[in-house]
C-alpha positions in Angstrom: -29.5 3.9 17.2 -29.1 5.3 13.8 -30.2 9.0 13.8 -30.6 10.8 10.4 -30.0 14.4 10.1 -33.4 15.2 9.0 -34.9 13.9 12.3 -32.9 16.1 14.5 -34.3 19.4 15.4 -31.9 20.7 18.0 -28.1 21.2 18.3 -26.5 18.0 19.5 -23.9 17.7 22.1 -22.7 14.4 23.0 -20.2 12.6 25.3 -18.6 9.2 24.3 -15.5 7.3 24.6 -14.6 6.8 20.9 -15.7 8.8 18.1 -15.4 7.5 14.6 -15.8 9.8 11.8 -16.9 8.2 8.6 -18.7 5.0 8.1 -17.1 3.4 5.1 -14.6 0.6 4.9 -12.2 1.9 7.5 -14.8 3.5 10.0 -17.2 0.6 9.7 -14.9 -2.0 10.8 -13.5 0.1 13.6 -16.9 0.8 15.0 -18.0 -2.8 14.9 -15.0 -4.2 16.8 -15.2 -1.3 19.3 -18.9 -1.7 20.0 -18.6 -5.6 20.1 -15.9 -5.1 22.8 -18.4 -2.9 25.0 -16.6 0.5 24.2 -19.2 3.4 24.0 -18.9 4.4 20.3 -20.6 7.3 18.3 -20.0 7.2 14.4 -20.6 10.4 12.4 -21.1 10.2 8.7 -21.8 13.2 6.4 -23.7 11.3 3.7 -27.2 9.9 4.3 -28.6 6.3 5.2 -30.0 4.7 2.0 -31.6 1.2 2.0 -32.6 -1.1 -0.7 -36.0 0.6 -1.2 -34.2 3.9 -1.6 -31.9 2.8 -4.6 -34.0 4.0 -7.6 -31.4 2.6 -10.1 -31.6 6.3 -11.7 -28.2 7.9 -12.1 -29.4 11.4 -11.8 -30.8 10.7 -8.5 -28.2 8.1 -6.9 -25.1 9.6 -8.3 -25.7 12.9 -6.1 -27.0 10.9 -3.2 -24.1 8.3 -2.8 -21.0 10.0 -4.3 -18.8 12.7 -2.8 -19.3 15.8 -5.0 -22.1 14.4 -6.9 -19.8 12.2 -8.4 -17.9 15.2 -10.1 -14.9 15.8 -7.8 -12.2 16.5 -10.1 -8.5 17.4 -10.1 -7.6 21.0 -10.3 -6.9 20.6 -14.0 -10.3 18.9 -14.6 -8.7 15.8 -16.2 -9.4 13.2 -13.5 -12.8 12.5 -11.9 -12.0 11.4 -8.4 -14.8 9.2 -7.2 -15.6 8.7 -3.5 -18.6 7.3 -1.8 -20.1 9.5 0.7 -22.9 7.8 2.6 -23.8 5.2 5.3 -21.4 2.5 4.2 -19.3 4.9 2.3 -17.6 3.4 -1.0 -18.7 -0.3 -0.2 -22.1 0.9 -1.1 -21.1 2.0 -4.7 -18.0 0.0 -5.5 -18.0 -3.1 -8.1 -17.6 -5.5 -5.1 -14.3 -6.8 -6.2 -12.5 -8.2 -3.2 -8.7 -8.0 -4.0 -6.2 -8.2 -1.1 -2.9 -6.2 -1.0 -0.3 -8.4 -2.9 2.5 -9.6 -0.5 5.4 -7.9 -2.5 3.7 -4.6 -1.7 3.6 -5.4 2.0 7.3 -6.2 1.5 8.0 -3.1 -0.2 6.4 -1.1 2.7 8.6 -3.0 5.0 12.0 -2.4 3.2 11.4 1.2 2.0 8.9 2.7 4.3 10.0 1.1 7.7 6.7 -0.6 8.4 7.1 -3.5 10.7 4.1 -5.5 9.4 3.5 -9.0 10.8 2.4 -11.4 8.0 0.4 -13.6 10.3 -1.4 -10.7 11.8 -2.5 -9.0 8.5 -3.6 -12.7 7.3 -5.7 -13.0 10.4 -7.2 -9.5 9.9 -7.9 -10.2 6.2 -9.6 -13.6 6.9 -11.9 -11.9 9.4 -12.9 -9.3 6.9 -13.6 -11.8 4.1 -15.7 -13.7 6.5 -17.6 -10.8 7.5 -18.3 -9.9 4.0 -18.9 -13.3 2.6 -16.2 -13.2 -0.1 -16.3 -16.0 -2.6 -15.0 -16.3 -6.3 -17.2 -15.2 -9.0 -18.7 -18.1 -10.6 -18.0 -18.6 -14.5 -21.7 -18.5 -15.2 -21.9 -15.0 -13.6 -19.2 -13.5 -16.1 -21.3 -11.5 -18.6 -20.8 -11.1 -22.3 -18.9 -7.8 -21.8 -16.4 -9.5 -19.3 -16.2 -12.4 -21.4 -15.2 -10.9 -24.6 -12.0 -9.4 -22.4 -11.1 -12.9 -21.3 -11.6 -14.4 -24.9 -9.4 -11.8 -26.5 -6.5 -12.0 -23.9 -6.5 -15.9 -23.8 -6.2 -16.0 -27.7 -3.0 -14.0 -27.2 -1.8 -16.4 -24.5 -2.1 -13.9 -21.8 -3.0 -14.6 -18.1 -6.3 -13.7 -16.9 -8.5 -13.9 -13.8 -11.8 -13.8 -12.6 -12.6 -11.6 -9.4 -13.6 -12.9 -6.1 -16.6 -10.8 -4.8 -18.9 -10.0 -1.9 -22.5 -10.6 -3.5 -25.0 -12.9 -2.4 -28.2 -13.7 -4.5 -27.0 -11.2 -7.3 -29.9 -10.5 -9.8 -27.4 -9.3 -12.5 -29.1 -6.0 -12.7 -25.9 -4.3 -13.5 -26.6 -1.3 -11.2 -23.8 -2.1 -8.7 -22.2 1.5 -9.0 -25.4 3.5 -8.1 -26.3 1.0 -5.1 -27.8 -2.3 -5.1 -31.8 -2.3 -5.0 -31.7 -6.0 -3.9 -29.3 -6.1 -1.1 -27.2 -8.5 -3.1 -23.9 -6.5 -2.5 -22.8 -7.1 1.1 -21.2 -3.9 1.7 -20.7 -2.4 5.3 -24.2 -1.1 5.4 -25.4 -4.5 5.6 -23.1 -6.2 8.1 -20.4 -4.2 10.1 -22.6 -1.3 10.7 -25.9 -3.0 11.4 -24.1 -5.2 13.8 -22.3 -2.3 15.6 -25.6 -0.7 16.3 -26.9 -4.1 17.6 -23.8 -3.9 20.1 -24.5 -0.3 21.3 -22.8 2.0 18.7 -25.0 5.3 18.0 -24.6 6.3 14.1 -25.5 9.8 13.1 -25.8 10.3 9.4 -26.1 13.7 7.7 -23.5 14.9 10.1 -20.1 16.5 9.1 -17.2 16.8 11.5 -14.9 19.6 10.6 -12.5 19.8 13.7 -11.2 17.4 16.2 -9.4 19.5 18.6 -7.2 17.9 21.5 -8.6 19.2 24.9 -5.9 20.2 27.7 -7.2 17.7 30.1 -7.0 14.8 27.7 -9.6 13.7 25.2 -10.9 15.7 22.1 -13.7 18.2 21.2 -15.1 17.4 17.9 -17.3 20.1 16.2 -19.3 20.4 13.1 -22.7 20.4 11.8 -25.9 18.4 11.1 -26.2 19.1 7.3 -29.2 19.1 5.0 -29.2 16.0 2.7 -28.2 16.9 -1.0 -26.9 20.5 -0.4 -25.0 19.5 2.6 -25.5 23.1 3.8 -25.1 23.4 7.8 -28.5 23.1 9.7 -27.6 22.7 13.3 -24.5 22.6 15.4 -22.9 19.2 16.3 -20.5 18.7 19.1 -19.0 15.4 20.5 -16.6 15.2 23.6 -14.4 12.0 23.2 -11.6 10.4 25.0 -10.4 8.8 21.5 -11.2 10.0 17.9 -10.8 7.9 14.9 -10.7 9.6 11.4 -12.1 7.3 8.6 -13.4 10.2 6.2 -11.4 9.1 3.3 -8.3 10.3 1.8 -9.3 13.6 0.9 -11.2 14.6 4.0 -9.3 12.9 6.9 -6.4 15.2 6.2 -8.5 18.1 5.7 -10.0 17.7 9.3 -6.5 17.2 10.6 -5.5 20.4 9.0 -8.6 22.3 10.0 -7.9 21.0 13.6 -4.3 22.4 13.7 -2.8 19.1 14.5 -1.2 18.8 11.3 1.5 21.5 12.2 5.1 19.9 12.3 3.8 17.0 9.9 4.9 18.2 6.5 3.7 14.9 4.7 0.0 15.9 5.7 -1.9 16.1 2.4 1.2 14.9 0.3 2.3 11.7 -1.3 -1.2 11.2 -2.9 -1.8 8.3 -5.3 -4.9 8.4 -7.5 -4.1 5.4 -9.6 -5.8 7.0 -12.7 -7.9 4.6 -15.1 -8.5 5.2 -18.6 -11.6 4.0 -20.4 -11.3 1.5 -23.3 -14.4 0.9 -25.5 -14.7 -1.7 -28.3 -17.4 -1.9 -31.1 -18.2 -5.4 -32.3 -20.1 -6.4 -35.4 -23.9 -6.5 -35.2 -23.7 -10.4 -34.8 -22.1 -10.0 -31.3 -24.8 -9.0 -28.9 -22.9 -7.8 -25.8 -25.5 -5.8 -23.8 -22.8 -4.4 -21.5 -25.3 -2.9 -19.0 -26.6 -6.2 -17.7 -25.0 -8.7 -15.4 -22.0 -8.2 -12.9 -20.2 -4.9 -14.1 -16.7 -6.0 -13.2 -15.9 -9.7 -13.3 -12.6 -10.5 -15.1 -9.4 -8.9 -15.8 -5.9 -9.4 -17.5 -2.9 -9.9 -15.3 -0.3 -10.6 -18.0 1.3 -7.2 -17.4 1.0 -6.9 -13.7 4.5 -6.2 -12.2 4.5 -6.2 -8.3 7.9 -6.4 -6.7 9.2 -5.8 -3.2 11.6 -3.2 -4.9 8.9 -1.1 -6.5 5.6 -2.0 -5.1 2.6 -2.4 -7.6 3.5 -1.7 -11.3 2.8 -2.5 -14.7 -0.7 -2.3 -15.6 -4.0 -4.2 -16.3 -7.2 -4.0 -17.9 -10.4 -4.9 -16.6 -13.9 -5.4 -17.7 -16.4 -2.8 -16.5 -19.9 -1.7 -17.3 -22.9 0.1 -15.4 -26.2 1.7 -16.1 -27.0 2.9 -19.5 -25.7 6.6 -18.7 -22.4 5.1 -17.7 -22.2 2.8 -20.7 -22.8 6.0 -22.8 -20.1 8.0 -21.1 -17.6 5.0 -21.8 -18.6 4.4 -25.3 -17.6 8.1 -25.9 -18.0 10.3 -29.1 -19.6 13.8 -29.1 -22.8 15.2 -30.8 -23.8 13.3 -34.0 -20.8 10.7 -33.7 -21.9 10.0 -30.1 -25.7 9.3 -31.4 -24.3 7.0 -34.0 -22.2 5.0 -31.4 -25.4 4.7 -29.2 -27.2 3.3 -31.9 -24.9 0.5 -31.9 -24.7 0.3 -27.9 -25.6 -3.2 -27.7 -22.4 -4.4 -29.5 -20.1 -2.3 -27.5 -17.8 -3.7 -24.9 -15.9 -1.6 -22.1 -12.9 -1.9 -20.1 -10.8 0.3 -17.6 -7.1 0.4 -18.0 -5.7 0.8 -14.7 -1.9 1.9 -14.3 -0.7 1.9 -10.7 1.1 5.2 -9.9 3.9 6.3 -7.6 2.7 9.0 -5.0 2.8 12.3 -7.1 -0.3 14.3 -5.9 -1.2 16.8 -3.1 -4.2 18.2 -1.5 -5.3 21.6 -0.2 -8.7 22.8 1.1 -10.8 25.7 1.8 -13.8 25.6 4.0 -17.2 27.0 3.6 -20.9 26.5 4.3 -20.9 23.2 2.6 -17.6 21.8 4.3 -14.4 21.4 2.7 -13.7 22.1 -0.8 -10.5 20.0 -1.9 -7.9 21.4 -4.5 -6.4 18.0 -5.7 -3.2 18.5 -7.6 -1.8 15.6 -9.6 1.3 15.3 -11.8 1.6 12.3 -14.4 5.0 11.3 -14.5 6.7 10.3 -17.8 7.4 6.7 -16.8 3.6 6.3 -15.9 2.4 8.0 -19.2 4.7 5.5 -21.2 3.0 2.6 -19.3 -0.4 4.0 -20.0 0.2 4.1 -23.7 1.6 0.2 -23.5 -1.7 -0.5 -21.7 -3.9 1.1 -24.2 -2.0 -0.7 -27.0 -2.4 -4.0 -25.1 -6.1 -3.5 -24.3 -6.9 -2.9 -28.0 -4.8 -5.8 -29.1 -7.0 -8.1 -27.0 -10.3 -6.7 -28.2 -9.1 -7.0 -31.9 -8.2 -10.6 -31.0 -11.8 -11.0 -29.7 -13.2 -9.7 -33.0 -13.9 -5.9 -32.3 -13.9 -3.9 -35.4 -13.2 -0.6 -33.5 -11.5 0.6 -30.3 -11.4 4.0 -28.8 -10.1 5.5 -25.7 -11.2 8.3 -23.1 -10.5 11.1 -25.6 -12.9 13.0 -27.9 -10.1 14.2 -30.3 -8.1 10.8 -30.7 -9.3 8.8 -33.8 -10.4 5.3 -33.0 -8.2 2.3 -33.9 -9.8 0.4 -36.7 -7.5 -2.8 -36.8 -4.4 -4.3 -35.5 -2.4 -2.3 -38.1 -3.1 0.8 -36.4 -2.0 -0.5 -32.9 1.0 1.5 -32.6 -0.9 4.8 -32.9 -1.9 4.0 -29.1 1.7 4.8 -28.3 1.2 8.4 -29.1 -2.1 8.8 -27.3 -2.4 12.4 -26.3 -2.8 13.5 -22.6 -4.1 17.3 -22.4 -6.4 19.0 -20.3 -9.7 19.4 -21.9 -9.4 16.5 -24.5 -8.4 13.5 -22.2 -10.4 12.1 -19.3 -9.5 9.7 -16.6 -11.4 8.2 -13.5 -9.9 7.5 -10.0 -11.5 5.4 -7.5 -8.7 4.7 -5.4 -7.4 7.7 -3.6 -4.6 7.0 -1.3 -1.6 8.3 0.6 -2.5 11.7 2.1 -1.7 10.6 5.7 1.2 8.2 5.1 2.1 5.7 7.7 5.8 5.8 9.0 8.0 5.9 12.0 9.5 9.2 11.2 7.0 12.3 11.6 9.1 14.2 9.0 8.0 12.0 6.3 4.8 10.5 7.6 1.5 11.6 9.5 0.5 8.4 11.7 2.6 5.7 13.4 2.5 1.9 12.8 -0.5 1.7 15.1 -2.5 4.4 13.0 -2.0 7.2 15.6 -1.3 10.6 14.6 2.5 11.5 15.5 2.6 13.6 18.7 -1.3 13.3 19.3 -1.9 10.3 21.5 -5.7 9.1 21.1 -6.1 10.6 17.6 -6.1 7.9 14.8 -6.6 7.8 11.1 -7.8 4.5 9.6 -8.7 4.7 5.9 -6.8 4.6 2.5 -5.0 7.8 3.3 -2.5 5.8 5.5 -1.0 3.6 2.7 2.7 4.7 1.8 2.1 3.9 -1.7 -0.8 2.3 -3.8 -1.9 -0.8 -2.0 -3.8 -2.6 -4.7 -5.8 -2.3 -7.8 -8.9 -2.3 -5.5 -8.8 -1.0 -2.1 -11.8 -2.2 -0.1 -10.2 -5.1 1.2 -6.9 -3.5 2.0 -8.6 -0.7 3.8 -10.6 -3.1 5.9 -7.7 -5.4 6.6 -5.8 -2.3 7.9 -8.7 -1.3 9.9 -9.2 -4.7 11.6 -5.5 -4.7 12.3 -5.8 -1.2 13.8 -8.7 -1.4 15.9 -7.3 -4.7 17.5 -4.2 -2.9 18.5 -6.3 -0.1 20.0 -8.3 -2.6 22.1 -5.0 -4.2 23.1 -3.3 -0.8 24.0 -6.7 -0.1 26.2 -6.5 -3.5 27.9 -2.7 -3.0 28.6 
C-alpha cells in the first residue's frame, strides 16, 4: 500500500514491527529487504510521491516538489547550497544517476583510523546486489554529450587521466532533465525498483508524513510521532503515530540526527550532529567560439570526469580534487554560466556555446548541525568551516579545470563568483590561485552531506555501532550517509545503498539468531 497524505482524512495510529523513516537510498533498500523477508514494515516519507506523468520538466515546479527546502537549503553563512532530495525515492529521483562505489582505500582508512571492522567480501556482495537491482551499466561513448566531451577532450590533450561514469539509466532519451525528475522513467531510482517491490512484498508506505520523534518505550520498542503534512508548505495537518518494535532512521544526514536530538536519545553521544562533511562543489563555466555548438542542456547531464588529481589513500581517505561535466535544464545552465544583470544577458546570448563542469574537492569533516522545530518541521542550522588546506586544493583545482578547457579551445573560463573576473587565456591561469572565498560573493553547491551520526565502536566519538545501531538504544538504527566517518565517495548513492544492504542483512541475521 502507498498512502499519500492528501488521501488521509483522520489521525493515523499504526502498529508494526519495523518503522523506516525516509524512502531514499538507505530507507528503500532496508524496506525492501525487510518486507521481502516477511517483516511487517511501515515506511514514512515526508516528501510526496511523484510519477513520470507528474515530472513537468519545469524548474519552478519540480525543484520545490522534489528537493528539501525548495532546493534552497543553505549553510548559516549562505555560501553553500546544500541539496537533498525529499520525495518518494529521495535523492535517487533527482541525482545525476552516476553509480560510483566507495574506493577501497577509503574503506581501509575507516578500518585503520576509525576502528570499523569492515569485511571486504561482505561489502562486495552488498554492492553487487545493489548494482544488480539498479541495473548499473557503463555509459556508452555515444551517450557522452558535447558538454562532457569537451572536458574529456581538453584533459586528454594534456595527457591527464579521464573516465566515463557508470549509471542506472535504461532507455534514456537525452532530455537533460535528470536533476528535476525523469519524465520518461529512464533513471532507475529507488522509486522504480526497491520501493515498488517492497510494497508488493507487503510494506506500507506513507508519503507526506513527517516523523519528528522516535522515543523508546519502557517495555521495549518505540513510539514514533509526527504529522501528516500538506504537500508544498509541509505544515502539519493531522497527527501521525506508529508503535514499532524496531525503528530505522534514513531521513538523511541533516534530519536523522535532528530526530535523534528531538527524541532525547542523543544525550551522552557528543558526536551527534558533528563531524559533518559537505564536499562543496564549485561551478566552472567555459565559453567557446561560435563555431563550437555545445547545447549543454541536452543529453546525459553528467557522464565524464578527470581523475588525474584524485588522491585516495588508506592514510587520508578521499583527497585531491576532480572536475566533472555537468548540465541541466536551461535555468540550471543559466545559473552555472554566471554573470549578473547586463553581463548575464550577454552571456545567455552565447549559451549554446557554453560548457559547464563542477569542481569537487573532498573535505575532512569540519561541519556541525543544530536544529529548531516549528510548524514546518526541523529548521537546520548548518555551520561549516573551510580549512586552509582544502581552500588551497580548491584553487589548484580551479586552475586545472580552466587549463583543460583552454586546451579544448575555450576562449573564457569563469567560476562561481560574481566579482572574480573570468580567465581569458592560459596566460591568466595563475589568477585562479588567488580566487576569493567570501560570503556574498562566492557560491558553492553540496550534494553529498555526510557524517552527522558517525559510525564507530566508542560512543564518546560516534553515534552508531558497526551494525548501525544507536549506542545504548537497542533496536534503533541509522542507515543513511550520516553514518560515514569521513567522505565516502565523490557520489554517495552506491555507498549509501551498499551500507544499507549490509545493515539490513545484519538486522535480519540478528533477528534470526
